[in-house]
N, C-alpha and C positions, 0 to 999 in steps of 0.2 A: 505494500501500499504506499502512495507518494507521503511526503510531508505535509502536501495542504491537500486535501480531500474534496474543500469545500469548494464548492465550481468560482472560478473567477471570470468575469465578461468583460469585455475590452472596448471602446468606444466603435473600433470600427468597426466592431460585428455587426453594426447598426448601421453600417454603409455613409459614417459621417465624410459629407464631404468639406470640413471647413475645422480649425480646432475647438467648434462646441456645434452640437446639434441640436434640432430644435424640432419639437412632434408635437401636434395637436390631436385630440384625444378626444371619441367619443362613444357613448354606449358600451364601456365597457371600465373597469375599476380604473385607476385614475395610475396606481400605482403598479401595473400587470403591462410586461412590455408585449410587442410585438409575437414572441418566441413562443410564448405561454409556461416559461420555463419559473414562473414566479413565483408558486407557491412552497418551492424546495429553497430553505433558506443558501444565500449563495452571496457572492462580494463583487463590489466592481472595482475598478481598477481607474473610477476618474468621478469628480464630481459632477453631482446635478439636484437640482431643484426642480420640484415637481410645484404646479399652484390645482389645485383640487376648489371649482367651481361646484361640480354638482358627484355626491358619490358618495360612500361608508365604506368604513371598515376599521381593520386594526392593524397599523403598521408596527413589525417588531424588529426593531436594532436592538444587536449587541446586549438581548437581555431586558432591553424598555420596551415598555408598550405605549404608542401614542394614537389614541385614537382618529381618525380619517371622516371626519365631513366636511360642508360646503363651509370654504372659505379659509382652509387649510393651507399653510405649506411649509413643506414635505424636503427637507437637506439630508444630503446622503453626501459623504466624504470614503475616500477610498483607503478599500480593506475593513470596511461596517460589513459586518453579515446581516442581512435582514432577509425579513419573505412579510408578507401580507396575506392576513384573511378578509375573503371579501365579507363586506356587508351582504344584507338582503337585496341590494338594488345592481349590483355587481354587472349583474347579465342583460337589463334593461337600458332602454333607451336616455334614461336619467342623469346617467353619469359622461362627466364631463371634466375638460384636464388640459395642462401642457406642461410638458417638461423639456428642461433646457440641460444637457451634460456638455460640460468640456472635456478636453485632453489633461494630460497631465504637465505638458506644457504652457498651454494656454494659462493653467491655473497657477506656476511657478510665476508666472511674469505678472501676475493680477494681483494686486496690493489687498483686495478683497475677499480672496481666496486661498489664503495662508492658515497653517495650523491653529486651530484652536476658534477660528473666529464662526466655523457654525455649527459649534458642538450642542446647539440649543435642540438641532432634532426637527422638531417643529414647532410651528408659530402659527398662533390665531392673531391679524393685526386688525380686528375690525371691519365692516363691511366697506366703509369708505376708503380706506389703505387699500384691502386687497382687491376694490373694486379698478383702482389707478392702473395696481403692480397689473393686473389682469388683460385691460387694456393694453398698455404699453405691451406686454408680452405677445399679445394678438397681431400688435404692429409688425413685433420681431420675427412672428412665427408666418407672416403674411412676405415679408422682404423674404425670410430663408426660403421658402416654398418658390417664390417666383425666378430669384435670383438674376435680379434688372442688372440692369447698369448703374455702375458707384452700390451696388447692393451692400458689399461686403463694409464700405464705410459705416453706411447710415446701419446696419444691423448691430457694427462694434458699437456704435452710440446708444442704441436703444440698450444694448447688452449692459455697458457701462451703466445706464441710468438705471435700470433695474437692478443689477448688483449695490448697486449705490443705493438707492432706495429699502432694501432688503435689510442692509449691512445698519443703514438708521434705524430699523425696526428692532434690530439685532441688540441694536446697543442702548435701545432704550429699556428693554426690556432687560438686560444682562446685569446682574447683582452685582459683577464684580469684572470691569473690564482693565484689559494692560494700560501703564500709560502713556500717553506717547514719548516718543523720545529714542533714544539709541539704545536703552536696555529691554523696552519693546521689544525691538528688532531682534534683539539678541537673543530673548526669547521665545521669538516664535521662530526663531532659526536652530535654535535648541530642542524645542520641539517636532519641528520637522525632522532633523538628524534621528533624534532617539523613532521616530515613525521608522526609518531610511535602516535603520542599523543595530535596532533593541536585541535582532538576534546572537548579533558580535560581538557589540560591546555592553556592557550592563555596568560601568562606574563611571561617574562622573566627567575624572580624568581624562577619557576616552574624545569625548564631548568638546568638553575645555581645549584641548586642541587644538580638533578641530577647526574650535571659532577663534583660536590665538589667546586666550585668555586662561589663567589661573581657573583652579580647580573652583579654591575659594569665591573666586570674583563670580563666575558663574551660578554657583549654588547661592551667593547672595542675591544676585539679581533675581535671578527664579524663583527663590522665596519671596523677594520682597514682591514680586509684579503679581505671582498665582497667590501666593501663601502654602505652597508646596513646594520640596524643597526637591533640585534633580533628582536624587534617588531615589525620590517617593514615584517621581514622571517615571521612571526607568522603571521602577517595578510595578507598578502602575499597567504599562505596557506590555510588561512579561504572561503579567495576570493573566490582563483580559485575551491573549491568544489563550495562553492555558485552556480560559473557559471556554473561548470558540472551540478548540481543538476536543475536548472534553463533551461538549456539549453537540458539536455537529459533526463530527467522525466518531469512527469507532476503534481506534484506536485504545490498547490497551492503556492505564496510567504511565506504566513505566515506558513505553516507547513514548510518548509524551513528553517525559520527562527529558529522556535523552534526541526527541528532536527541539527541543527548545533550549541545548546544551547543560542540563545540569548534569555534572559527573557521576550522582547519585542518586537515587531513586529517593532514597531517606532525606538528603536535598529539599528536593521539588515537594517533597510533604511538608516539611516544616515550615519552608516559605509560603505553600499556598496556605494551610490554616493559619498561620500569623496575619496572614490579611485577609482573611476570611472569615475564620473561625469555623472553618468546615474543613476539612477531607476531602481530594479531589473526589472521589466516588460517592462522597453526601451530598456533595453540589449536582454533579450528572445525575443522580438521581432524582434532586427534589426540582431543577429545569423540566428534565424531561416525561415528569409526571404532570409539569404544569400545563405542557401542550401536547400531549396524550390524550 
């Protein structure tokens, strides 16, 4: 069995012709894709945002459940494991939504698509704000579909406005946001590096070296910006991957420990129980009972 038996879907599987893709959907649940693979837990290698104008269901993202209802904005980040339980109206003509997806390269170059910016998962912005976003997204979709002269420039402008408005809504609803300045950038860069290298590097010093700062300085900055130490962020990312493997694969605990670079399975047990107050088997059983 491979190290990652959770399916990973790439943007190019959707025949994207640009660094981003825009889809309008009607008559089915907004979170379902055209391939019909939605009900099985899976990952994407891209960022995505969906606006649900009509429709219902439950969206499960890394063991957190969000209710889908009219006026919902759904956010997805690369690597998250998610699946959808459709509502009773999922197969009728009353469902309507728009989905925008972005390649990793596009996200890296856009200031509003950085690590931590989209962790809210879902957002209910209110009728007026949602209506404004929906209208702009529909104009973006028309440009994407028609591919007329100057269309790329117009699409990029619409997309920037849509992302800026969404980001502003997220900041308004956030309990804690990064303070502006170089420290905020260092924190975002650190979290991006953790996402990329947590399987290889478990010590803050490795990330500090990549960022050309001392481990102590990195830890002070990250803790001041987020309330958590650099080590806590690294451990949380390793834990999340362990939880994903426990729930969404059939690998035995010993194999998961090895895949996550633990030299001894006993170290993995201590690590997991310290952070969750459960053994890996107890966590697996608890979550699987919930969804079966």
